[in-house]
Structures are given as structure tokens and as C-alpha cells.
C-alpha positions, 0 to 999 in steps of 0.5 A, a space after each residue: 200358285 203360279 209363279 214367274 221368274 224374271 232372271 234365271 241365273 244362279 240365285 234364281 236356280 236356287 229359289 226354283 229348286 226350293 219352289 219345286 219342292 212345294 206341292 202348292 206351287 208351279 213355276 209357270 214362266 221364266 224370262 231372261 234376256 239370254 234365251 239359252 238361260 231362259 230355255 234351260 230353266 224352263 225345261 228344268 221346271 216345266 215353265 214357258 221361256 221368254 226373252 223379255 219380262 214384259 212379254 211374259 207378263 202380257 202372256 201369262 197369268 201369274 200369282 207372284 213373281 221372283 226378280 233375280 237380276 243384277 243391281 243395274 237391271 232393277 227398276 222396270 220389272 218391279 214397276 211393271 209388277 206393281 202396275 199389274 198388282 203382282 206380289 214379288 220377291 226380289 233378290 238383294 241388293 234392291 238396285 245399284 243406286 238409291 234413287 231407283 230403290 226409293 222410287 220402287 219403294 214409293 210404289 210398293 208403299 202405295 200398292 200394299 202388295 206383298 213383297 219380300 227381299 232375299 236377306 236370308 240371314 234373317 231366316 237362320 235359327 242362329 240369328 234368332 238365337 242371337 236376337 233372343 240373347 241381345 234382347 237381354 244384353 244389347 250389343 254395345 260394340 259391333 265388328 262386321 266383315 265381308 272378306 272374300 274374292 272378286 265374283 266372276 260376273 263382269 257387271 260386279 266389277 263395275 261401280 255403276 252396275 253393281 254399286 260396289 262391294 258394300 252395296 252388292 255383298 256386304 249389304 247382308 252384314 249391314 242388314 244383320 247389324 240393323 236387325 240385331 242392333 237397330 237403326 244407324 244414325 251416322 256412318 263414316 267410311 273410307 275406301 281404296 282402290 289401287 288396281 289389279 292386273 287380273 281385273 283391268 276393267 274393275 273400278 270398284 273399291 277393293 278395300 273399305 271400312 265403315 264406322 257406324 253410330 247406332 241410335 242405341 248408342 252402340 258403335 261399330 265397324 264393317 269392313 270389306 275386301 274382294 282381294 282374296 281368292 276365297 271367303 276368308 271371313 264373313 260375319 258379324 261379331 257383337 260385344 255386350 255386357 259380359 258376352 261376346 257373339 260371333 255369327 256367320 252364315 253357318 254357325 254361332 259362337 257365344 262366349 260368356 267367359 267359359 269357353 267358346 262353344 260353337 253350334 251349327 245353323 240348322 235348316 235352310 234359310 232359303 227354303 224358309 224365306 221362300 215358304 214364308 213368301 208363298 204363304 203370305 201371297 196365299 193369304 196365310 200368316 205373313 211371316 216375311 222377315 224382310 219386306 221391301 220397305 224394311 230392306 230399303 232401310 238396309 239399302 239406304 245404309 249401304 248406299 250411305 256408306 258408299 257415299 261417305 267413302 266417295 265424298 270423304 265425309 260422315 253421312 246420316 242415312 235416310 230413314 222414313 217413308 220412301 221418296 220419289 226423286 231421291 237425291 
């Protein structure tokens, strides 16, 4: 299978390394607007480098493509891939705003293409265990966190380019909450920004919290901050009848009143999501856990939380089929 890449940054390098370990895959081409980055990735993978994704798509015959771009850069690459009938894997978030993702979702829905989105927490074996436990005892209270540092890319600190922390980072926690507890009927969020000397151009909220009301009747909150210099706490806590669960990217704790046993996650969820995407494109069993249209529901929730904080009012996240020209 010949695979192309649009974007050759850090997350792309991780996917490339995984794919190079598959004996049924060849990385054929890499496009990145920074020529040196495209050249470096191409040299490492045996691909051909391009400075423009359209030039790559015109010159190359590829079976699938990875889109690993900053939020503001999404849109044209996905549209061009759908137009050419090329299945694609896109890294989260889907875009910096809702309208762009809705428009792409509408194209994907009409095309029937195989798609996947990089919500890799869905591929943790600890997440699978939590799902099994919650099937017997549903969560009634949820508390989630993304308490971390400010990422170095300049675009991350710009609201119009990243969408803000809830959209760009905490989207993983919103997705996990949707997966484990179900759809959200209403979100009411608050956020604040005071400005920091170390980040004079930053206009994203540095602290936020979102209260959620789930369709199941469960309630919860998800809090975010980028004020720290380290990943202090990132994960989701779920409280059920006689059971508490703490789930992070690395381990799982299940408390039933007999101690707090912790077990580490096993295996690499990034490898699993890449393998499932390749298999689905090849026509084998489609085990993709986050196709584009499902991921769109998570994006809508994160966008609704950000809008609620901005407008200072509760928001009902959009649900259902994607809409072109969304509000």
C-alpha cells in the first residue's frame, strides 16, 4: 500500500515510524510547506518530498494519506483527498472551527471513503477495560482534566489558529467522556485569561472548566489549564454505583473500596490505530474506532464548550448529520 503524508511534523513522524514497521506499507510521498522538513522526512522513509500537497497528489498514485496539520490548516487537503477518492487518516482536532469540520464531514458522508481520526486513547486496552466495567455500572459523575504546559508552536497560542486549549488538547478528554458515558445534551463553560509575560502574543484562555449534562442523566466537568511547565494531570475520573475509575493515557485505577490497584496500559495505541486504518483501506475488517463522522461529534462538543465560555451561556452541542455552511 502506497501512503502519502500531508504534514511532516512531530505527530507525523510517529505515524511514519509505525508504518515503516508494517511489511505491507510503503511511504511514497511527503508534502510539507517547510521544504527542509519534507526533505528530512522523505530521506528517512524513502519517499519523495513535495512543498505542496496538490503537487504531490497530481504526481503520485497513493492508496491512502495521512493529514497531520495544525488546526487552522485543515480544509483544502481533506477536500482534495475526497475529490480524488483517497482514504485518509487525520490528526485531531479536525479544524480550528466548527464550520470547516462540518463541511468536510458532509463531503465524507457523501463519499463513503474510509477515514480515521487520531483519538488514540480509544485504542488503549485500559479504555477497553473501563468500557466493560461501565457497561455493568454506568457512570453518574465524571471529572476530567488537562492540566499541562503551553506547547511551543506559535500557532497553538493563537485562538484563530488552534481553536484554544479545549479544542486542540482537551478534545481527547471530551472524546473519552463521549465514548465512556455517551452523548452530551448541554455544556456550560467558563474560561479566563490574564496574560503572561512569557507569552505576549497568546490570546487563548489559560484556564477553563466545562460542566456537562449527558443524555444518560450523568453530569460532569472537564477542566483545562496551560499555566504549568509539566503535564500535572491528564485523564478522566468516573464515579458509579459502588465504583470509582481513574483513567489516564498510561494507567487505570479501579476502586471498589478494597484499595486502589493501578495497572499500566499495555501496547502502543498509535500502532493499533495505524494498523486498523491500513487494514480497513486494504479491504480487510474495518475496526477503526474513530471515523471522521464520529470524531465530528467530539469536535462539536469541544467547540460548544469554547463557545459557551465565550458567550457566557449554556450550549446544546449540534448532533446528527454534518451540515455544510454550519453556524
